[in-house]
A tleap script that builds the chain and sets N, CA, C and O, in Angstrom:
source leaprc.protein.ff14SB
mol = sequence {
  NMET MET ALA LEU TRP PHE THR ILE ILE ALA
  GLY LEU GLY LEU CYS TYR ALA GLY MET THR
  GLY LEU ALA LEU ALA LEU ASP ARG HIE HIE
  ARG GLN LEU ARG GLY GLY ASP CYS PRO ALA
  ARG LEU GLY MET LEU LEU ARG ALA VAL SER
  ALA ALA LEU LEU LEU LEU ALA LEU LEU SER
  CYS ILE GLN TYR TRP GLY VAL GLY ALA GLY
  ILE ALA ALA TRP LEU GLY CYS LEU THR VAL
  GLY ALA PHE LEU PHE ILE GLY LEU LEU PRO
  TYR ALA PRO ARG ALA ALA THR LEU LEU ALA
  LEU VAL GLY GLY LEU ALA GLY LEU MET ALA
  ALA GLY PHE CSER
}
set mol.1.N position { 123.296 61.059 193.798 }
set mol.1.CA position { 124.158 62.073 193.204 }
set mol.1.C position { 124.570 61.699 191.780 }
set mol.1.O position { 124.636 62.556 190.899 }
set mol.2.N position { 124.844 60.412 191.564 }
set mol.2.CA position { 125.226 59.987 190.216 }
set mol.2.C position { 124.062 60.139 189.239 }
set mol.2.O position { 124.263 60.451 188.065 }
set mol.3.N position { 122.838 59.914 189.736 }
set mol.3.CA position { 121.678 60.058 188.857 }
set mol.3.C position { 121.538 61.496 188.376 }
set mol.3.O position { 121.090 61.737 187.255 }
set mol.4.N position { 121.917 62.451 189.217 }
set mol.4.CA position { 121.880 63.854 188.808 }
set mol.4.C position { 122.827 64.095 187.641 }
set mol.4.O position { 122.455 64.742 186.662 }
set mol.5.N position { 124.045 63.580 187.738 }
set mol.5.CA position { 125.020 63.784 186.656 }
set mol.5.C position { 124.597 63.076 185.379 }
set mol.5.O position { 124.768 63.615 184.286 }
set mol.6.N position { 124.047 61.876 185.506 }
set mol.6.CA position { 123.558 61.181 184.324 }
set mol.6.C position { 122.416 61.952 183.675 }
set mol.6.O position { 122.329 62.007 182.448 }
set mol.7.N position { 121.546 62.542 184.472 }
set mol.7.CA position { 120.432 63.326 183.932 }
set mol.7.C position { 120.935 64.579 183.241 }
set mol.7.O position { 120.424 64.947 182.184 }
set mol.8.N position { 121.921 65.239 183.815 }
set mol.8.CA position { 122.480 66.444 183.188 }
set mol.8.C position { 123.169 66.091 181.877 }
set mol.8.O position { 122.991 66.785 180.876 }
set mol.9.N position { 123.952 65.019 181.876 }
set mol.9.CA position { 124.619 64.585 180.641 }
set mol.9.C position { 123.585 64.200 179.593 }
set mol.9.O position { 123.725 64.555 178.422 }
set mol.10.N position { 122.542 63.473 180.005 }
set mol.10.CA position { 121.503 63.080 179.057 }
set mol.10.C position { 120.799 64.305 178.490 }
set mol.10.O position { 120.596 64.406 177.280 }
set mol.11.N position { 120.428 65.230 179.360 }
set mol.11.CA position { 119.722 66.422 178.895 }
set mol.11.C position { 120.557 67.263 177.945 }
set mol.11.O position { 120.097 67.638 176.867 }
set mol.12.N position { 121.777 67.554 178.346 }
set mol.12.CA position { 122.636 68.409 177.503 }
set mol.12.C position { 123.039 67.706 176.211 }
set mol.12.O position { 122.985 68.305 175.137 }
set mol.13.N position { 123.441 66.445 176.308 }
set mol.13.CA position { 123.873 65.718 175.107 }
set mol.13.C position { 122.762 65.548 174.099 }
set mol.13.O position { 122.955 65.779 172.905 }
set mol.14.N position { 121.594 65.142 174.578 }
set mol.14.CA position { 120.473 64.925 173.669 }
set mol.14.C position { 119.933 66.228 173.098 }
set mol.14.O position { 119.546 66.286 171.931 }
set mol.15.N position { 119.907 67.272 173.919 }
set mol.15.CA position { 119.438 68.563 173.407 }
set mol.15.C position { 120.406 69.136 172.382 }
set mol.15.O position { 119.978 69.687 171.368 }
set mol.16.N position { 121.701 69.012 172.634 }
set mol.16.CA position { 122.683 69.508 171.659 }
set mol.16.C position { 122.553 68.738 170.343 }
set mol.16.O position { 122.538 69.338 169.268 }
set mol.17.N position { 122.460 67.416 170.431 }
set mol.17.CA position { 122.319 66.618 169.212 }
set mol.17.C position { 121.006 66.936 168.491 }
set mol.17.O position { 120.976 67.019 167.263 }
set mol.18.N position { 119.936 67.111 169.242 }
set mol.18.CA position { 118.650 67.435 168.634 }
set mol.18.C position { 118.649 68.795 167.965 }
set mol.18.O position { 118.147 68.941 166.850 }
set mol.19.N position { 119.206 69.788 168.633 }
set mol.19.CA position { 119.260 71.130 168.042 }
set mol.19.C position { 120.185 71.157 166.826 }
set mol.19.O position { 119.919 71.878 165.864 }
set mol.20.N position { 121.259 70.383 166.859 }
set mol.20.CA position { 122.156 70.294 165.703 }
set mol.20.C position { 121.429 69.671 164.522 }
set mol.20.O position { 121.544 70.152 163.395 }
set mol.21.N position { 120.686 68.612 164.772 }
set mol.21.CA position { 119.927 67.973 163.699 }
set mol.21.C position { 118.883 68.897 163.094 }
set mol.21.O position { 118.711 68.939 161.876 }
set mol.22.N position { 118.185 69.639 163.951 }
set mol.22.CA position { 117.190 70.587 163.428 }
set mol.22.C position { 117.846 71.681 162.597 }
set mol.22.O position { 117.313 72.090 161.565 }
set mol.23.N position { 119.003 72.152 163.048 }
set mol.23.CA position { 119.699 73.201 162.293 }
set mol.23.C position { 120.208 72.670 160.963 }
set mol.23.O position { 120.117 73.357 159.946 }
set mol.24.N position { 120.742 71.454 160.960 }
set mol.24.CA position { 121.282 70.899 159.718 }
set mol.24.C position { 120.191 70.496 158.734 }
set mol.24.O position { 120.482 70.267 157.560 }
set mol.25.N position { 118.948 70.406 159.183 }
set mol.25.CA position { 117.840 70.155 158.262 }
set mol.25.C position { 117.517 71.401 157.437 }
set mol.25.O position { 116.837 71.311 156.415 }
set mol.26.N position { 117.999 72.552 157.876 }
set mol.26.CA position { 117.809 73.792 157.119 }
set mol.26.C position { 118.874 73.902 156.033 }
set mol.26.O position { 120.036 73.561 156.253 }
set mol.27.N position { 118.469 74.377 154.867 }
set mol.27.CA position { 119.401 74.474 153.748 }
set mol.27.C position { 120.601 75.355 154.066 }
set mol.27.O position { 121.723 75.039 153.669 }
set mol.28.N position { 120.381 76.440 154.767 }
set mol.28.CA position { 121.474 77.381 155.054 }
set mol.28.C position { 122.598 76.718 155.841 }
set mol.28.O position { 123.770 76.846 155.486 }
set mol.29.N position { 122.241 76.012 156.908 }
set mol.29.CA position { 123.258 75.383 157.738 }
set mol.29.C position { 123.816 74.125 157.080 }
set mol.29.O position { 124.993 73.805 157.247 }
set mol.30.N position { 122.990 73.422 156.345 }
set mol.30.CA position { 123.463 72.235 155.632 }
set mol.30.C position { 124.482 72.641 154.566 }
set mol.30.O position { 125.463 71.935 154.333 }
set mol.31.N position { 124.242 73.771 153.930 }
set mol.31.CA position { 125.163 74.288 152.922 }
set mol.31.C position { 126.517 74.636 153.533 }
set mol.31.O position { 127.555 74.452 152.897 }
set mol.32.N position { 126.508 75.142 154.775 }
set mol.32.CA position { 127.761 75.473 155.443 }
set mol.32.C position { 128.620 74.237 155.658 }
set mol.32.O position { 129.847 74.314 155.601 }
set mol.33.N position { 127.986 73.105 155.905 }
set mol.33.CA position { 128.726 71.889 156.205 }
set mol.33.C position { 129.015 71.074 154.955 }
set mol.33.O position { 130.139 70.607 154.769 }
set mol.34.N position { 128.026 70.898 154.103 }
set mol.34.CA position { 128.152 70.012 152.960 }
set mol.34.C position { 128.348 70.719 151.623 }
set mol.34.O position { 128.715 70.075 150.640 }
set mol.35.N position { 128.115 72.008 151.566 }
set mol.35.CA position { 128.287 72.731 150.322 }
set mol.35.C position { 127.068 72.715 149.414 }
set mol.35.O position { 127.113 73.297 148.330 }
set mol.36.N position { 125.986 72.071 149.815 }
set mol.36.CA position { 124.778 72.019 148.994 }
set mol.36.C position { 123.540 72.012 149.877 }
set mol.36.O position { 123.630 71.896 151.099 }
set mol.37.N position { 122.385 72.137 149.238 }
set mol.37.CA position { 121.127 72.126 149.979 }
set mol.37.C position { 120.839 70.737 150.536 }
set mol.37.O position { 121.333 69.730 150.029 }
set mol.38.N position { 120.045 70.708 151.569 }
set mol.38.CA position { 119.667 69.452 152.222 }
set mol.38.C position { 118.586 68.766 151.390 }
set mol.38.O position { 117.558 69.378 151.099 }
set mol.39.N position { 118.796 67.511 151.001 }
set mol.39.CA position { 117.748 66.790 150.266 }
set mol.39.C position { 116.490 66.655 151.128 }
set mol.39.O position { 116.567 66.606 152.355 }
set mol.40.N position { 115.354 66.598 150.476 }
set mol.40.CA position { 114.066 66.584 151.187 }
set mol.40.C position { 113.945 65.396 152.141 }
set mol.40.O position { 113.513 65.564 153.282 }
set mol.41.N position { 114.316 64.211 151.694 }
set mol.41.CA position { 114.204 63.026 152.555 }
set mol.41.C position { 115.142 63.116 153.753 }
set mol.41.O position { 114.767 62.757 154.869 }
set mol.42.N position { 116.348 63.589 153.525 }
set mol.42.CA position { 117.298 63.743 154.634 }
set mol.42.C position { 116.801 64.785 155.621 }
set mol.42.O position { 116.952 64.620 156.831 }
set mol.43.N position { 116.211 65.856 155.112 }
set mol.43.CA position { 115.662 66.885 155.986 }
set mol.43.C position { 114.541 66.346 156.864 }
set mol.43.O position { 114.467 66.662 158.051 }
set mol.44.N position { 113.668 65.531 156.274 }
set mol.44.CA position { 112.582 64.931 157.057 }
set mol.44.C position { 113.124 63.966 158.101 }
set mol.44.O position { 112.631 63.923 159.228 }
set mol.45.N position { 114.138 63.193 157.729 }
set mol.45.CA position { 114.743 62.254 158.669 }
set mol.45.C position { 115.438 62.992 159.813 }
set mol.45.O position { 115.315 62.602 160.974 }
set mol.46.N position { 116.165 64.055 159.483 }
set mol.46.CA position { 116.835 64.843 160.514 }
set mol.46.C position { 115.826 65.457 161.482 }
set mol.46.O position { 116.050 65.460 162.693 }
set mol.47.N position { 114.737 65.967 160.964 }
set mol.47.CA position { 113.711 66.562 161.829 }
set mol.47.C position { 113.073 65.520 162.748 }
set mol.47.O position { 112.847 65.785 163.929 }
set mol.48.N position { 112.783 64.337 162.205 }
set mol.48.CA position { 112.140 63.291 163.000 }
set mol.48.C position { 113.068 62.783 164.103 }
set mol.48.O position { 112.651 62.645 165.253 }
set mol.49.N position { 114.319 62.507 163.755 }
set mol.49.CA position { 115.279 62.023 164.748 }
set mol.49.C position { 115.544 63.099 165.795 }
set mol.49.O position { 115.646 62.797 166.984 }
set mol.50.N position { 115.656 64.344 165.362 }
set mol.50.CA position { 115.900 65.444 166.299 }
set mol.50.C position { 114.746 65.610 167.272 }
set mol.50.O position { 114.962 65.827 168.465 }
set mol.51.N position { 113.531 65.512 166.775 }
set mol.51.CA position { 112.366 65.618 167.657 }
set mol.51.C position { 112.357 64.477 168.676 }
set mol.51.O position { 112.013 64.687 169.839 }
set mol.52.N position { 112.730 63.282 168.246 }
set mol.52.CA position { 112.783 62.143 169.171 }
set mol.52.C position { 113.861 62.362 170.234 }
set mol.52.O position { 113.642 62.048 171.404 }
set mol.53.N position { 115.021 62.894 169.844 }
set mol.53.CA position { 116.090 63.162 170.811 }
set mol.53.C position { 115.667 64.224 171.816 }
set mol.53.O position { 115.939 64.094 173.010 }
set mol.54.N position { 115.009 65.266 171.344 }
set mol.54.CA position { 114.553 66.314 172.251 }
set mol.54.C position { 113.470 65.805 173.201 }
set mol.54.O position { 113.436 66.193 174.369 }
set mol.55.N position { 112.596 64.949 172.710 }
set mol.55.CA position { 111.565 64.360 173.568 }
set mol.55.C position { 112.186 63.445 174.619 }
set mol.55.O position { 111.757 63.441 175.773 }
set mol.56.N position { 113.191 62.673 174.223 }
set mol.56.CA position { 113.877 61.811 175.179 }
set mol.56.C position { 114.587 62.635 176.250 }
set mol.56.O position { 114.603 62.252 177.420 }
set mol.57.N position { 115.170 63.756 175.857 }
set mol.57.CA position { 115.804 64.646 176.832 }
set mol.57.C position { 114.756 65.202 177.796 }
set mol.57.O position { 115.005 65.287 178.998 }
set mol.58.N position { 113.598 65.578 177.281 }
set mol.58.CA position { 112.521 66.077 178.136 }
set mol.58.C position { 112.072 65.008 179.130 }
set mol.58.O position { 111.902 65.290 180.316 }
set mol.59.N position { 111.885 63.800 178.652 }
set mol.59.CA position { 111.452 62.721 179.532 }
set mol.59.C position { 112.490 62.415 180.600 }
set mol.59.O position { 112.141 62.113 181.741 }
set mol.60.N position { 113.749 62.492 180.238 }
set mol.60.CA position { 114.819 62.261 181.206 }
set mol.60.C position { 114.809 63.327 182.299 }
set mol.60.O position { 114.959 63.010 183.479 }
set mol.61.N position { 114.632 64.578 181.911 }
set mol.61.CA position { 114.584 65.673 182.892 }
set mol.61.C position { 113.354 65.563 183.789 }
set mol.61.O position { 113.446 65.779 184.997 }
set mol.62.N position { 112.210 65.230 183.206 }
set mol.62.CA position { 110.979 65.097 183.992 }
set mol.62.C position { 111.075 63.914 184.945 }
set mol.62.O position { 110.571 63.977 186.067 }
set mol.63.N position { 111.713 62.842 184.509 }
set mol.63.CA position { 111.838 61.665 185.370 }
set mol.63.C position { 112.633 61.988 186.631 }
set mol.63.O position { 112.303 61.495 187.709 }
set mol.64.N position { 113.671 62.805 186.511 }
set mol.64.CA position { 114.504 63.103 187.678 }
set mol.64.C position { 113.934 64.232 188.532 }
set mol.64.O position { 113.871 64.109 189.755 }
set mol.65.N position { 113.516 65.339 187.896 }
set mol.65.CA position { 113.122 66.530 188.648 }
set mol.65.C position { 111.621 66.700 188.832 }
set mol.65.O position { 111.199 67.567 189.597 }
set mol.66.N position { 110.822 65.920 188.174 }
set mol.66.CA position { 109.376 66.135 188.212 }
set mol.66.C position { 108.963 67.052 187.064 }
set mol.66.O position { 109.812 67.552 186.325 }
set mol.67.N position { 107.665 67.269 186.920 }
set mol.67.CA position { 107.169 67.988 185.748 }
set mol.67.C position { 107.612 69.447 185.719 }
set mol.67.O position { 108.185 69.891 184.724 }
set mol.68.N position { 107.362 70.194 186.777 }
set mol.68.CA position { 107.659 71.633 186.763 }
set mol.68.C position { 109.137 71.937 186.605 }
set mol.68.O position { 109.532 72.655 185.686 }
set mol.69.N position { 109.946 71.402 187.483 }
set mol.69.CA position { 111.389 71.660 187.425 }
set mol.69.C position { 112.025 70.953 186.230 }
set mol.69.O position { 113.011 71.437 185.675 }
set mol.70.N position { 111.464 69.813 185.835 }
set mol.70.CA position { 112.011 69.082 184.684 }
set mol.70.C position { 111.866 69.860 183.383 }
set mol.70.O position { 112.782 69.887 182.560 }
set mol.71.N position { 110.719 70.489 183.205 }
set mol.71.CA position { 110.522 71.302 181.997 }
set mol.71.C position { 111.450 72.510 182.015 }
set mol.71.O position { 112.002 72.884 180.980 }
set mol.72.N position { 111.622 73.115 183.170 }
set mol.72.CA position { 112.540 74.254 183.277 }
set mol.72.C position { 113.973 73.829 183.000 }
set mol.72.O position { 114.707 74.542 182.315 }
set mol.73.N position { 114.383 72.675 183.522 }
set mol.73.CA position { 115.733 72.166 183.265 }
set mol.73.C position { 115.912 71.833 181.786 }
set mol.73.O position { 116.968 72.092 181.209 }
set mol.74.N position { 114.873 71.257 181.177 }
set mol.74.CA position { 114.939 70.925 179.757 }
set mol.74.C position { 115.070 72.185 178.899 }
set mol.74.O position { 115.830 72.203 177.931 }
set mol.75.N position { 114.337 73.226 179.250 }
set mol.75.CA position { 114.462 74.484 178.509 }
set mol.75.C position { 115.872 75.067 178.651 }
set mol.75.O position { 116.405 75.654 177.709 }
set mol.76.N position { 116.466 74.901 179.829 }
set mol.76.CA position { 117.847 75.329 180.015 }
set mol.76.C position { 118.800 74.516 179.154 }
set mol.76.O position { 119.728 75.067 178.562 }
set mol.77.N position { 118.578 73.214 179.082 }
set mol.77.CA position { 119.413 72.356 178.228 }
set mol.77.C position { 119.245 72.727 176.754 }
set mol.77.O position { 120.219 72.735 176.001 }
set mol.78.N position { 118.020 73.031 176.344 }
set mol.78.CA position { 117.780 73.475 174.967 }
set mol.78.C position { 118.560 74.746 174.658 }
set mol.78.O position { 119.172 74.875 173.597 }
set mol.79.N position { 118.527 75.672 175.595 }
set mol.79.CA position { 119.221 76.944 175.406 }
set mol.79.C position { 120.724 76.739 175.292 }
set mol.79.O position { 121.361 77.287 174.393 }
set mol.80.N position { 121.285 75.961 176.190 }
set mol.80.CA position { 122.728 75.706 176.164 }
set mol.80.C position { 123.111 74.968 174.878 }
set mol.80.O position { 124.112 75.303 174.244 }
set mol.81.N position { 122.321 73.971 174.495 }
set mol.81.CA position { 122.610 73.227 173.272 }
set mol.81.C position { 122.566 74.097 172.030 }
set mol.81.O position { 123.434 73.989 171.163 }
set mol.82.N position { 121.566 74.954 171.937 }
set mol.82.CA position { 121.449 75.829 170.765 }
set mol.82.C position { 122.578 76.849 170.720 }
set mol.82.O position { 123.163 77.076 169.661 }
set mol.83.N position { 122.891 77.465 171.854 }
set mol.83.CA position { 123.966 78.461 171.872 }
set mol.83.C position { 125.323 77.833 171.594 }
set mol.83.O position { 126.160 78.438 170.924 }
set mol.84.N position { 125.546 76.632 172.099 }
set mol.84.CA position { 126.811 75.961 171.824 }
set mol.84.C position { 126.946 75.663 170.336 }
set mol.84.O position { 128.015 75.856 169.756 }
set mol.85.N position { 125.870 75.195 169.721 }
set mol.85.CA position { 125.938 74.887 168.292 }
set mol.85.C position { 126.136 76.148 167.449 }
set mol.85.O position { 126.976 76.163 166.549 }
set mol.86.N position { 125.375 77.199 167.731 }
set mol.86.CA position { 125.526 78.397 166.907 }
set mol.86.C position { 126.846 79.102 167.176 }
set mol.86.O position { 127.307 79.886 166.346 }
set mol.87.N position { 127.461 78.837 168.322 }
set mol.87.CA position { 128.785 79.379 168.568 }
set mol.87.C position { 129.872 78.607 167.838 }
set mol.87.O position { 130.875 79.189 167.426 }
set mol.88.N position { 129.682 77.306 167.676 }
set mol.88.CA position { 130.687 76.476 167.013 }
set mol.88.C position { 130.554 76.446 165.495 }
set mol.88.O position { 131.561 76.335 164.796 }
set mol.89.N position { 129.346 76.541 164.977 }
set mol.89.CA position { 129.123 76.343 163.545 }
set mol.89.C position { 129.934 77.264 162.644 }
set mol.89.O position { 130.503 76.769 161.671 }
set mol.90.N position { 130.029 78.554 162.893 }
set mol.90.CA position { 130.786 79.391 161.957 }
set mol.90.C position { 132.286 79.116 161.969 }
set mol.90.O position { 132.955 79.308 160.954 }
set mol.91.N position { 132.817 78.676 163.089 }
set mol.91.CA position { 134.264 78.532 163.223 }
set mol.91.C position { 134.750 77.104 163.033 }
set mol.91.O position { 135.841 76.888 162.506 }
set mol.92.N position { 133.963 76.137 163.449 }
set mol.92.CA position { 134.363 74.730 163.356 }
set mol.92.C position { 133.145 73.863 163.046 }
set mol.92.O position { 132.653 73.153 163.923 }
set mol.93.N position { 132.655 73.915 161.804 }
set mol.93.CA position { 131.416 73.178 161.497 }
set mol.93.C position { 131.557 71.667 161.635 }
set mol.93.O position { 130.624 71.002 162.085 }
set mol.94.N position { 132.685 71.125 161.263 }
set mol.94.CA position { 132.861 69.672 161.387 }
set mol.94.C position { 132.959 69.245 162.849 }
set mol.94.O position { 132.433 68.202 163.239 }
set mol.95.N position { 133.633 70.057 163.647 }
set mol.95.CA position { 133.717 69.764 165.078 }
set mol.95.C position { 132.346 69.875 165.734 }
set mol.95.O position { 132.040 69.116 166.653 }
set mol.96.N position { 131.522 70.805 165.275 }
set mol.96.CA position { 130.177 70.966 165.833 }
set mol.96.C position { 129.326 69.730 165.566 }
set mol.96.O position { 128.574 69.296 166.439 }
set mol.97.N position { 129.438 69.162 164.374 }
set mol.97.CA position { 128.650 67.971 164.071 }
set mol.97.C position { 129.236 66.734 164.749 }
set mol.97.O position { 128.489 65.848 165.163 }
set mol.98.N position { 130.552 66.664 164.866 }
set mol.98.CA position { 131.165 65.550 165.583 }
set mol.98.C position { 130.764 65.583 167.056 }
set mol.98.O position { 130.496 64.541 167.654 }
set mol.99.N position { 130.726 66.766 167.631 }
set mol.99.CA position { 130.293 66.909 169.017 }
set mol.99.C position { 128.833 66.491 169.168 }
set mol.99.O position { 128.448 65.968 170.214 }
set mol.100.N position { 128.023 66.713 168.149 }
set mol.100.CA position { 126.623 66.282 168.203 }
set mol.100.C position { 126.534 64.757 168.243 }
set mol.100.O position { 125.716 64.202 168.976 }
set mol.101.N position { 127.362 64.088 167.470 }
set mol.101.CA position { 127.366 62.621 167.506 }
set mol.101.C position { 127.814 62.107 168.868 }
set mol.101.O position { 127.185 61.217 169.439 }
set mol.102.N position { 128.895 62.665 169.381 }
set mol.102.CA position { 129.414 62.242 170.679 }
set mol.102.C position { 128.410 62.584 171.786 }
set mol.102.O position { 128.138 61.761 172.659 }
set mol.103.N position { 127.867 63.794 171.742 }
set mol.103.CA position { 126.891 64.206 172.751 }
set mol.103.C position { 125.619 63.382 172.701 }
set mol.103.O position { 125.050 63.043 173.738 }
set mol.104.N position { 125.175 63.062 171.497 }
set mol.104.CA position { 123.984 62.241 171.354 }
set mol.104.C position { 124.182 60.836 171.903 }
set mol.104.O position { 123.314 60.305 172.596 }
set mol.105.N position { 125.331 60.234 171.589 }
set mol.105.CA position { 125.620 58.897 172.118 }
set mol.105.C position { 125.772 58.913 173.633 }
set mol.105.O position { 125.249 58.041 174.326 }
set mol.106.N position { 126.492 59.912 174.143 }
set mol.106.CA position { 126.652 60.032 175.599 }
set mol.106.C position { 125.297 60.270 176.258 }
set mol.106.O position { 125.019 59.718 177.323 }
set mol.107.N position { 124.457 61.084 175.633 }
set mol.107.CA position { 123.133 61.345 176.171 }
set mol.107.C position { 122.254 60.100 176.187 }
set mol.107.O position { 121.524 59.862 177.149 }
set mol.108.N position { 122.325 59.309 175.124 }
set mol.108.CA position { 121.542 58.069 175.083 }
set mol.108.C position { 122.015 57.094 176.151 }
set mol.108.O position { 121.202 56.449 176.815 }
set mol.109.N position { 123.331 56.987 176.316 }
set mol.109.CA position { 123.860 56.090 177.348 }
set mol.109.C position { 123.474 56.580 178.734 }
set mol.109.O position { 123.069 55.786 179.583 }
set mol.110.N position { 123.597 57.885 178.968 }
set mol.110.CA position { 123.264 58.444 180.280 }
set mol.110.C position { 121.768 58.328 180.568 }
set mol.110.O position { 121.371 58.110 181.713 }
set mol.111.N position { 120.943 58.472 179.541 }
set mol.111.CA position { 119.491 58.336 179.745 }
set mol.111.C position { 119.148 56.906 180.174 }
set mol.111.O position { 118.191 56.686 180.917 }
set mol.112.N position { 119.917 55.962 179.710 }
set mol.112.CA position { 119.695 54.572 180.118 }
set mol.112.C position { 120.062 54.335 181.573 }
set mol.112.O position { 119.478 53.472 182.227 }
set mol.113.N position { 121.022 55.089 182.084 }
set mol.113.CA position { 121.460 54.922 183.466 }
set mol.113.C position { 120.632 55.724 184.457 }
set mol.113.O position { 120.526 55.357 185.627 }
set mol.114.N position { 120.040 56.831 183.983 }
set mol.114.CA position { 119.323 57.702 184.931 }
set mol.114.C position { 117.940 57.197 185.263 }
set mol.114.O position { 117.224 57.825 186.043 }
savepdb mol mol.pdb
quit
């Protein structure tokens, strides 16, 4: 039962952090937070780290549920992470990015336990 909760925390935390990183690599969303366009190197770094976080979330879901259900669970985590970020960004952009840091760290820790 605990492995289920660790997998859910890992999936949601890592997907939220990954989707936040991908969004902040775009100039439009980066401008909302920082007031300027995203530098090219930072954008590439954000995309690479975000892809790694999303892949780790996928692997965590597949490890617990198997391939078929794991991919479906991962897609659900992606959806929840993206909707949570786009819901928070217009109203609390700093809180949205802080939640990405906390969610990413919690997801990494939970992935280690699951």
